N, C-alpha and C positions, 0 to 999 in steps of 0.2 A: 855565509858559513854554512858547513855540511857537517853532515852527521851519525851518526854509527850508535844503535842501541846495543846493549850485553844484557843479561838475565844471571841472578846469582850462581847458575849453574855453569855459569863460562870461569868461572874463577876456581884458580887448584892451590888448594891448603898446601900449607909450605909448614910438615910438624913442628919443625925446629924454630921458630918464629911464632906459629903458631895465628899468624899471618897468610890475607888470601892475596892472590896474583891472578892479574891477566896479563900477557902479552900482546902487544898489535904491532905489525910489521909496519915499517914507514913507508911501503907500497902500499898500503892502505890507507893511509889518514896526510901520507905526506911529510914537509920539513917544517910544518909552519908551527905557531902557538896550537896550545891543546887545551879546553876546558871538560871541567866533567861535571856533573849534575847527576842527583840521583833523582830514580824516580818514585814518588810516594804513593799512596796507597788508594788515595781520590784522583791521580795520574794525574796530579801537578808536578812543576821540579824543583829541587830545593838545591843548593847548593850543600855540596859533600866535603868531607875530611879526608884527604888521600895522600900519599905519597904518589912522586910521578917523577921515577928514572927515565931520562932520555939520553938516549944513545943514538950511534951512529945507525941502528939495522934496526931500532924498535924501540917501541913505548915499554912500558912495566909502568903496569899502578897496583899499587901498593894498599891494601883497605885490611882493616882489622878483622872486620866482618865482611861476606860476600851482600852486595847489595844489586839490585837493578837498575842498569848507570844510563846515561848516554854521555857520548866521548865526541864533544865540538869540535870541529878542526880547520 
C-alpha cells in the first residue's frame, strides 16, 4: 500500500460550511480504496473521522478542522 502525507496548510477553508477540504486527483492515487490517518504530536498515526467524497476525477476529503494526515491508497 502506498501513501501521501498532507499538512494542515494543504486544506482549504470553506466559509459557508466552516469545514476544511482537500482535493486529490485520481491520477495521483488510483481508483482503489482510500484510508485516512491523522499524524499525532508524537509522530504516531491514529484513525481520523472525515467525510470522503469519491467521484470519477478526484477524492475530496472534508474535515471539521485541518489536520496533518496520511492518505493510504
